[in-house]
PyMOL Python script that loads the backbone (N, CA, C, O; Angstrom):
from pymol import cmd

cmd.read_pdbstr("""\
ATOM      1  N   MET A   1      32.200  97.956-158.251  1.00  0.00           N
ATOM      2  CA  MET A   1      30.919  98.602-158.067  1.00  0.00           C
ATOM      3  C   MET A   1      30.502  99.199-159.402  1.00  0.00           C
ATOM      4  O   MET A   1      31.313  99.812-160.095  1.00  0.00           O
ATOM      5  N   GLN A   2      29.256  99.024-159.755  1.00  0.00           N
ATOM      6  CA  GLN A   2      28.779  99.504-161.044  1.00  0.00           C
ATOM      7  C   GLN A   2      27.481 100.268-160.884  1.00  0.00           C
ATOM      8  O   GLN A   2      26.639  99.937-160.050  1.00  0.00           O
ATOM      9  N   VAL A   3      27.339 101.304-161.708  1.00  0.00           N
ATOM     10  CA  VAL A   3      26.106 102.081-161.752  1.00  0.00           C
ATOM     11  C   VAL A   3      25.776 102.308-163.221  1.00  0.00           C
ATOM     12  O   VAL A   3      26.642 102.698-164.005  1.00  0.00           O
ATOM     13  N   LEU A   4      24.546 102.068-163.584  1.00  0.00           N
ATOM     14  CA  LEU A   4      24.120 102.280-164.965  1.00  0.00           C
ATOM     15  C   LEU A   4      23.725 103.741-165.168  1.00  0.00           C
ATOM     16  O   LEU A   4      23.063 104.350-164.327  1.00  0.00           O
ATOM     17  N   VAL A   5      24.149 104.284-166.309  1.00  0.00           N
ATOM     18  CA  VAL A   5      23.783 105.659-166.667  1.00  0.00           C
ATOM     19  C   VAL A   5      22.611 105.567-167.638  1.00  0.00           C
ATOM     20  O   VAL A   5      22.732 105.008-168.728  1.00  0.00           O
ATOM     21  N   ARG A   6      21.496 106.114-167.230  1.00  0.00           N
ATOM     22  CA  ARG A   6      20.288 106.064-168.065  1.00  0.00           C
ATOM     23  C   ARG A   6      20.041 107.434-168.695  1.00  0.00           C
ATOM     24  O   ARG A   6      20.136 108.462-168.024  1.00  0.00           O
ATOM     25  N   ASP A   7      19.733 107.436-169.945  1.00  0.00           N
ATOM     26  CA  ASP A   7      19.398 108.668-170.694  1.00  0.00           C
ATOM     27  C   ASP A   7      20.482 109.734-170.562  1.00  0.00           C
ATOM     28  O   ASP A   7      20.172 110.921-170.467  1.00  0.00           O
ATOM     29  N   ASN A   8      21.741 109.326-170.554  1.00  0.00           N
ATOM     30  CA  ASN A   8      22.875 110.253-170.425  1.00  0.00           C
ATOM     31  C   ASN A   8      22.772 111.159-169.194  1.00  0.00           C
ATOM     32  O   ASN A   8      23.286 112.277-169.196  1.00  0.00           O
ATOM     33  N   ASN A   9      22.114 110.676-168.160  1.00  0.00           N
ATOM     34  CA  ASN A   9      21.963 111.454-166.930  1.00  0.00           C
ATOM     35  C   ASN A   9      23.092 111.071-165.969  1.00  0.00           C
ATOM     36  O   ASN A   9      22.932 110.199-165.115  1.00  0.00           O
ATOM     37  N   VAL A  10      24.231 111.738-166.128  1.00  0.00           N
ATOM     38  CA  VAL A  10      25.410 111.419-165.335  1.00  0.00           C
ATOM     39  C   VAL A  10      25.226 111.862-163.884  1.00  0.00           C
ATOM     40  O   VAL A  10      25.712 111.198-162.968  1.00  0.00           O
ATOM     41  N   ASP A  11      24.534 112.969-163.671  1.00  0.00           N
ATOM     42  CA  ASP A  11      24.332 113.460-162.307  1.00  0.00           C
ATOM     43  C   ASP A  11      23.572 112.432-161.464  1.00  0.00           C
ATOM     44  O   ASP A  11      23.929 112.181-160.314  1.00  0.00           O
ATOM     45  N   GLN A  12      22.548 111.854-162.028  1.00  0.00           N
ATOM     46  CA  GLN A  12      21.758 110.855-161.304  1.00  0.00           C
ATOM     47  C   GLN A  12      22.601 109.602-161.027  1.00  0.00           C
ATOM     48  O   GLN A  12      22.516 109.016-159.948  1.00  0.00           O
ATOM     49  N   ALA A  13      23.412 109.201-162.010  1.00  0.00           N
ATOM     50  CA  ALA A  13      24.270 108.031-161.837  1.00  0.00           C
ATOM     51  C   ALA A  13      25.329 108.284-160.771  1.00  0.00           C
ATOM     52  O   ALA A  13      25.645 107.395-159.980  1.00  0.00           O
ATOM     53  N   LEU A  14      25.876 109.495-160.750  1.00  0.00           N
ATOM     54  CA  LEU A  14      26.869 109.861-159.743  1.00  0.00           C
ATOM     55  C   LEU A  14      26.264 109.835-158.347  1.00  0.00           C
ATOM     56  O   LEU A  14      26.892 109.372-157.395  1.00  0.00           O
ATOM     57  N   LYS A  15      25.051 110.332-158.236  1.00  0.00           N
ATOM     58  CA  LYS A  15      24.346 110.321-156.956  1.00  0.00           C
ATOM     59  C   LYS A  15      24.128 108.883-156.478  1.00  0.00           C
ATOM     60  O   LYS A  15      24.305 108.583-155.297  1.00  0.00           O
ATOM     61  N   ALA A  16      23.745 108.003-157.395  1.00  0.00           N
ATOM     62  CA  ALA A  16      23.533 106.596-157.052  1.00  0.00           C
ATOM     63  C   ALA A  16      24.846 105.936-156.634  1.00  0.00           C
ATOM     64  O   ALA A  16      24.870 105.136-155.699  1.00  0.00           O
ATOM     65  N   LEU A  17      25.940 106.271-157.326  1.00  0.00           N
ATOM     66  CA  LEU A  17      27.245 105.714-156.997  1.00  0.00           C
ATOM     67  C   LEU A  17      27.685 106.142-155.600  1.00  0.00           C
ATOM     68  O   LEU A  17      28.165 105.324-154.815  1.00  0.00           O
ATOM     69  N   LYS A  18      27.520 107.418-155.299  1.00  0.00           N
ATOM     70  CA  LYS A  18      27.901 107.924-153.981  1.00  0.00           C
ATOM     71  C   LYS A  18      27.089 107.242-152.883  1.00  0.00           C
ATOM     72  O   LYS A  18      27.613 106.929-151.814  1.00  0.00           O
ATOM     73  N   LYS A  19      25.818 107.019-153.154  1.00  0.00           N
ATOM     74  CA  LYS A  19      24.949 106.358-152.186  1.00  0.00           C
ATOM     75  C   LYS A  19      25.414 104.922-151.935  1.00  0.00           C
ATOM     76  O   LYS A  19      25.450 104.466-150.792  1.00  0.00           O
ATOM     77  N   LYS A  20      25.770 104.215-153.013  1.00  0.00           N
ATOM     78  CA  LYS A  20      26.270 102.848-152.888  1.00  0.00           C
ATOM     79  C   LYS A  20      27.573 102.818-152.092  1.00  0.00           C
ATOM     80  O   LYS A  20      27.760 101.974-151.216  1.00  0.00           O
ATOM     81  N   MET A  21      28.469 103.752-152.410  1.00  0.00           N
ATOM     82  CA  MET A  21      29.759 103.807-151.726  1.00  0.00           C
ATOM     83  C   MET A  21      29.573 104.108-150.242  1.00  0.00           C
ATOM     84  O   MET A  21      30.281 103.556-149.399  1.00  0.00           O
ATOM     85  N   GLN A  22      28.631 104.972-149.929  1.00  0.00           N
ATOM     86  CA  GLN A  22      28.349 105.311-148.538  1.00  0.00           C
ATOM     87  C   GLN A  22      27.853 104.077-147.790  1.00  0.00           C
ATOM     88  O   GLN A  22      28.287 103.813-146.668  1.00  0.00           O
ATOM     89  N   ARG A  23      26.945 103.321-148.408  1.00  0.00           N
ATOM     90  CA  ARG A  23      26.403 102.113-147.788  1.00  0.00           C
ATOM     91  C   ARG A  23      27.481 101.057-147.560  1.00  0.00           C
ATOM     92  O   ARG A  23      27.465 100.350-146.552  1.00  0.00           O
ATOM     93  N   GLU A  24      28.411 100.957-148.499  1.00  0.00           N
ATOM     94  CA  GLU A  24      29.474  99.956-148.399  1.00  0.00           C
ATOM     95  C   GLU A  24      30.570 100.377-147.426  1.00  0.00           C
ATOM     96  O   GLU A  24      31.378  99.542-147.019  1.00  0.00           O
ATOM     97  N   GLY A  25      30.614 101.647-147.045  1.00  0.00           N
ATOM     98  CA  GLY A  25      31.624 102.118-146.101  1.00  0.00           C
ATOM     99  C   GLY A  25      32.939 102.504-146.756  1.00  0.00           C
ATOM    100  O   GLY A  25      33.977 102.535-146.096  1.00  0.00           O
ATOM    101  N   VAL A  26      32.902 102.795-148.040  1.00  0.00           N
ATOM    102  CA  VAL A  26      34.129 103.130-148.767  1.00  0.00           C
ATOM    103  C   VAL A  26      34.698 104.465-148.281  1.00  0.00           C
ATOM    104  O   VAL A  26      35.905 104.587-148.076  1.00  0.00           O
ATOM    105  N   PHE A  27      33.850 105.447-148.101  1.00  0.00           N
ATOM    106  CA  PHE A  27      34.317 106.772-147.670  1.00  0.00           C
ATOM    107  C   PHE A  27      34.939 106.697-146.277  1.00  0.00           C
ATOM    108  O   PHE A  27      35.958 107.331-146.004  1.00  0.00           O
ATOM    109  N   ARG A  28      34.314 105.919-145.408  1.00  0.00           N
ATOM    110  CA  ARG A  28      34.809 105.776-144.043  1.00  0.00           C
ATOM    111  C   ARG A  28      36.186 105.108-144.045  1.00  0.00           C
ATOM    112  O   ARG A  28      37.088 105.517-143.314  1.00  0.00           O
ATOM    113  N   GLU A  29      36.331 104.088-144.870  1.00  0.00           N
ATOM    114  CA  GLU A  29      37.611 103.385-144.944  1.00  0.00           C
ATOM    115  C   GLU A  29      38.693 104.282-145.533  1.00  0.00           C
ATOM    116  O   GLU A  29      39.837 104.245-145.079  1.00  0.00           O
ATOM    117  N   MET A  30      38.349 105.088-146.539  1.00  0.00           N
ATOM    118  CA  MET A  30      39.326 106.015-147.120  1.00  0.00           C
ATOM    119  C   MET A  30      39.809 106.998-146.056  1.00  0.00           C
ATOM    120  O   MET A  30      40.997 107.312-145.981  1.00  0.00           O
ATOM    121  N   LYS A  31      38.886 107.475-145.244  1.00  0.00           N
ATOM    122  CA  LYS A  31      39.244 108.419-144.192  1.00  0.00           C
ATOM    123  C   LYS A  31      40.183 107.764-143.181  1.00  0.00           C
ATOM    124  O   LYS A  31      41.142 108.386-142.723  1.00  0.00           O
ATOM    125  N   LEU A  32      39.904 106.510-142.838  1.00  0.00           N
ATOM    126  CA  LEU A  32      40.745 105.806-141.871  1.00  0.00           C
ATOM    127  C   LEU A  32      42.137 105.532-142.424  1.00  0.00           C
ATOM    128  O   LEU A  32      43.107 105.527-141.667  1.00  0.00           O
ATOM    129  N   ARG A  33      42.253 105.309-143.715  1.00  0.00           N
ATOM    130  CA  ARG A  33      43.541 104.953-144.308  1.00  0.00           C
ATOM    131  C   ARG A  33      44.403 106.164-144.657  1.00  0.00           C
ATOM    132  O   ARG A  33      45.510 105.997-145.170  1.00  0.00           O
ATOM    133  N   ARG A  34      43.933 107.351-144.397  1.00  0.00           N
ATOM    134  CA  ARG A  34      44.736 108.541-144.706  1.00  0.00           C
ATOM    135  C   ARG A  34      46.009 108.574-143.887  1.00  0.00           C
ATOM    136  O   ARG A  34      47.054 109.016-144.365  1.00  0.00           O
ATOM    137  N   SER A  35      45.920 108.106-142.657  1.00  0.00           N
ATOM    138  CA  SER A  35      47.095 108.105-141.798  1.00  0.00           C
ATOM    139  C   SER A  35      47.229 106.737-141.139  1.00  0.00           C
ATOM    140  O   SER A  35      46.268 105.973-141.055  1.00  0.00           O
ATOM    141  N   PHE A  36      48.439 106.445-140.674  1.00  0.00           N
ATOM    142  CA  PHE A  36      48.696 105.157-140.052  1.00  0.00           C
ATOM    143  C   PHE A  36      47.980 105.073-138.717  1.00  0.00           C
ATOM    144  O   PHE A  36      47.930 106.040-137.956  1.00  0.00           O
ATOM    145  N   GLU A  37      47.431 103.904-138.450  1.00  0.00           N
ATOM    146  CA  GLU A  37      46.734 103.675-137.189  1.00  0.00           C
ATOM    147  C   GLU A  37      47.427 102.497-136.495  1.00  0.00           C
ATOM    148  O   GLU A  37      47.544 101.408-137.056  1.00  0.00           O
ATOM    149  N   LYS A  38      47.877 102.742-135.274  1.00  0.00           N
ATOM    150  CA  LYS A  38      48.546 101.677-134.536  1.00  0.00           C
ATOM    151  C   LYS A  38      47.576 100.532-134.289  1.00  0.00           C
ATOM    152  O   LYS A  38      46.360 100.716-134.245  1.00  0.00           O
ATOM    153  N   ARG A  39      48.155  99.338-134.128  1.00  0.00           N
ATOM    154  CA  ARG A  39      47.327  98.152-133.945  1.00  0.00           C
ATOM    155  C   ARG A  39      46.450  98.262-132.710  1.00  0.00           C
ATOM    156  O   ARG A  39      45.286  97.861-132.734  1.00  0.00           O
ATOM    157  N   SER A  40      47.001  98.803-131.633  1.00  0.00           N
ATOM    158  CA  SER A  40      46.226  98.941-130.396  1.00  0.00           C
ATOM    159  C   SER A  40      45.069  99.930-130.585  1.00  0.00           C
ATOM    160  O   SER A  40      43.975  99.728-130.058  1.00  0.00           O
ATOM    161  N   GLU A  41      45.327 101.001-131.345  1.00  0.00           N
ATOM    162  CA  GLU A  41      44.270 101.983-131.620  1.00  0.00           C
ATOM    163  C   GLU A  41      43.170 101.366-132.471  1.00  0.00           C
ATOM    164  O   GLU A  41      41.984 101.619-132.257  1.00  0.00           O
ATOM    165  N   ARG A  42      43.584 100.542-133.451  1.00  0.00           N
ATOM    166  CA  ARG A  42      42.605  99.890-134.313  1.00  0.00           C
ATOM    167  C   ARG A  42      41.728  98.934-133.514  1.00  0.00           C
ATOM    168  O   ARG A  42      40.513  98.892-133.704  1.00  0.00           O
ATOM    169  N   LYS A  43      42.353  98.163-132.615  1.00  0.00           N
ATOM    170  CA  LYS A  43      41.589  97.235-131.782  1.00  0.00           C
ATOM    171  C   LYS A  43      40.597  97.985-130.910  1.00  0.00           C
ATOM    172  O   LYS A  43      39.442  97.577-130.785  1.00  0.00           O
ATOM    173  N   ALA A  44      41.044  99.085-130.305  1.00  0.00           N
ATOM    174  CA  ALA A  44      40.169  99.874-129.435  1.00  0.00           C
ATOM    175  C   ALA A  44      39.005 100.460-130.234  1.00  0.00           C
ATOM    176  O   ALA A  44      37.864 100.454-129.773  1.00  0.00           O
ATOM    177  N   ARG A  45      39.300 100.969-131.440  1.00  0.00           N
ATOM    178  CA  ARG A  45      38.246 101.549-132.274  1.00  0.00           C
ATOM    179  C   ARG A  45      37.241 100.487-132.693  1.00  0.00           C
ATOM    180  O   ARG A  45      36.033 100.710-132.625  1.00  0.00           O
ATOM    181  N   GLU A  46      37.738  99.327-133.128  1.00  0.00           N
ATOM    182  CA  GLU A  46      36.840  98.263-133.559  1.00  0.00           C
ATOM    183  C   GLU A  46      35.979  97.753-132.409  1.00  0.00           C
ATOM    184  O   GLU A  46      34.805  97.438-132.604  1.00  0.00           O
ATOM    185  N   LYS A  47      36.557  97.671-131.210  1.00  0.00           N
ATOM    186  CA  LYS A  47      35.796  97.239-130.036  1.00  0.00           C
ATOM    187  C   LYS A  47      34.698  98.246-129.714  1.00  0.00           C
ATOM    188  O   LYS A  47      33.567  97.865-129.416  1.00  0.00           O
ATOM    189  N   ALA A  48      35.037  99.533-129.773  1.00  0.00           N
ATOM    190  CA  ALA A  48      34.053 100.578-129.506  1.00  0.00           C
ATOM    191  C   ALA A  48      32.938 100.554-130.556  1.00  0.00           C
ATOM    192  O   ALA A  48      31.768 100.747-130.223  1.00  0.00           O
ATOM    193  N   GLU A  49      33.298 100.318-131.823  1.00  0.00           N
ATOM    194  CA  GLU A  49      32.292 100.232-132.883  1.00  0.00           C
ATOM    195  C   GLU A  49      31.358  99.054-132.650  1.00  0.00           C
ATOM    196  O   GLU A  49      30.149  99.165-132.853  1.00  0.00           O
ATOM    197  N   ALA A  50      31.917  97.931-132.226  1.00  0.00           N
ATOM    198  CA  ALA A  50      31.109  96.742-131.971  1.00  0.00           C
ATOM    199  C   ALA A  50      30.122  97.000-130.828  1.00  0.00           C
ATOM    200  O   ALA A  50      28.959  96.603-130.902  1.00  0.00           O
ATOM    201  N   ILE A  51      30.590  97.662-129.783  1.00  0.00           N
ATOM    202  CA  ILE A  51      29.722  97.988-128.649  1.00  0.00           C
ATOM    203  C   ILE A  51      28.601  98.910-129.099  1.00  0.00           C
ATOM    204  O   ILE A  51      27.439  98.710-128.746  1.00  0.00           O
ATOM    205  N   ARG A  52      28.963  99.934-129.891  1.00  0.00           N
ATOM    206  CA  ARG A  52      27.954 100.865-130.410  1.00  0.00           C
ATOM    207  C   ARG A  52      26.914 100.145-131.251  1.00  0.00           C
ATOM    208  O   ARG A  52      25.714 100.395-131.133  1.00  0.00           O
ATOM    209  N   ARG A  53      27.399  99.240-132.109  1.00  0.00           N
ATOM    210  CA  ARG A  53      26.511  98.479-132.978  1.00  0.00           C
ATOM    211  C   ARG A  53      25.527  97.621-132.182  1.00  0.00           C
ATOM    212  O   ARG A  53      24.332  97.601-132.474  1.00  0.00           O
ATOM    213  N   THR A  54      26.040  96.913-131.178  1.00  0.00           N
ATOM    214  CA  THR A  54      25.157  96.047-130.382  1.00  0.00           C
ATOM    215  C   THR A  54      24.147  96.862-129.586  1.00  0.00           C
ATOM    216  O   THR A  54      22.987  96.467-129.468  1.00  0.00           O
ATOM    217  N   ARG A  55      24.577  97.994-129.040  1.00  0.00           N
ATOM    218  CA  ARG A  55      23.642  98.850-128.294  1.00  0.00           C
ATOM    219  C   ARG A  55      22.545  99.387-129.201  1.00  0.00           C
ATOM    220  O   ARG A  55      21.379  99.455-128.810  1.00  0.00           O
ATOM    221  N   LYS A  56      22.925  99.765-130.407  1.00  0.00           N
ATOM    222  CA  LYS A  56      21.952 100.283-131.363  1.00  0.00           C
ATOM    223  C   LYS A  56      20.934  99.205-131.731  1.00  0.00           C
ATOM    224  O   LYS A  56      19.731  99.463-131.768  1.00  0.00           O
ATOM    225  N   LEU A  57      21.431  97.986-132.003  1.00  0.00           N
ATOM    226  CA  LEU A  57      20.526  96.884-132.322  1.00  0.00           C
ATOM    227  C   LEU A  57      19.597  96.573-131.161  1.00  0.00           C
ATOM    228  O   LEU A  57      18.415  96.295-131.362  1.00  0.00           O
ATOM    229  N   GLU A  58      20.134  96.619-129.939  1.00  0.00           N
ATOM    230  CA  GLU A  58      19.317  96.358-128.752  1.00  0.00           C
ATOM    231  C   GLU A  58      18.236  97.424-128.593  1.00  0.00           C
ATOM    232  O   GLU A  58      17.090  97.108-128.273  1.00  0.00           O
ATOM    233  N   ARG A  59      18.605  98.698-128.820  1.00  0.00           N
ATOM    234  CA  ARG A  59      17.614  99.782-128.748  1.00  0.00           C
ATOM    235  C   ARG A  59      16.511  99.575-129.764  1.00  0.00           C
ATOM    236  O   ARG A  59      15.330  99.731-129.451  1.00  0.00           O
ATOM    237  N   LYS A  60      16.899  99.220-130.991  1.00  0.00           N
ATOM    238  CA  LYS A  60      15.900  98.996-132.041  1.00  0.00           C
ATOM    239  C   LYS A  60      14.994  97.825-131.693  1.00  0.00           C
ATOM    240  O   LYS A  60      13.787  97.880-131.930  1.00  0.00           O
ATOM    241  N   ARG A  61      15.577  96.753-131.124  1.00  0.00           N
ATOM    242  CA  ARG A  61      14.788  95.589-130.763  1.00  0.00           C
ATOM    243  C   ARG A  61      13.794  95.942-129.656  1.00  0.00           C
ATOM    244  O   ARG A  61      12.629  95.546-129.709  1.00  0.00           O
ATOM    245  N   LEU A  62      14.258  96.682-128.666  1.00  0.00           N
ATOM    246  CA  LEU A  62      13.372  97.078-127.569  1.00  0.00           C
ATOM    247  C   LEU A  62      12.253  97.997-128.080  1.00  0.00           C
ATOM    248  O   LEU A  62      11.102  97.877-127.660  1.00  0.00           O
ATOM    249  N   GLU A  63      12.602  98.904-128.982  1.00  0.00           N
ATOM    250  CA  GLU A  63      11.612  99.808-129.545  1.00  0.00           C
ATOM    251  C   GLU A  63      10.560  99.036-130.347  1.00  0.00           C
ATOM    252  O   GLU A  63       9.367  99.332-130.283  1.00  0.00           O
ATOM    253  N   ARG A  64      11.030  98.049-131.095  1.00  0.00           N
ATOM    254  CA  ARG A  64      10.125  97.236-131.903  1.00  0.00           C
ATOM    255  C   ARG A  64       9.194  96.406-131.012  1.00  0.00           C
ATOM    256  O   ARG A  64       8.023  96.217-131.339  1.00  0.00           O
ATOM    257  N   ASP A  65       9.722  95.912-129.885  1.00  0.00           N
ATOM    258  CA  ASP A  65       8.933  95.085-128.972  1.00  0.00           C
ATOM    259  C   ASP A  65       7.997  95.927-128.103  1.00  0.00           C
ATOM    260  O   ASP A  65       7.112  95.383-127.443  1.00  0.00           O
ATOM    261  N   GLY A  66       8.182  97.234-128.097  1.00  0.00           N
ATOM    262  CA  GLY A  66       7.261  98.128-127.393  1.00  0.00           C
ATOM    263  C   GLY A  66       7.658  98.464-125.971  1.00  0.00           C
ATOM    264  O   GLY A  66       6.791  98.750-125.145  1.00  0.00           O
ATOM    265  N   PHE A  67       8.929  98.439-125.666  1.00  0.00           N
ATOM    266  CA  PHE A  67       9.382  98.788-124.313  1.00  0.00           C
ATOM    267  C   PHE A  67       9.733 100.236-124.207  1.00  0.00           C
ATOM    268  O   PHE A  67      10.132 100.698-123.138  1.00  0.00           O
TER     269      PHE A  67
END
""", "prot")
cmd.dss("prot")
cmd.show_as("cartoon", "prot")
cmd.util.cbc("prot")
cmd.orient("prot")
């Protein structure tokens, strides 16, 4: 991951880097890797995330279609 520093403005570059990392899910993955997660727990979490994701997309689609 790369961020350009313009006019020696490190604060702005740091803010952009954090934003990129947040979008990529780096912080979330770091949090998950702090401790060991059993395979069954990982499967359950991933399944729940998938359900949440599909419900969110469905809500957005319905909202866009005007329901």
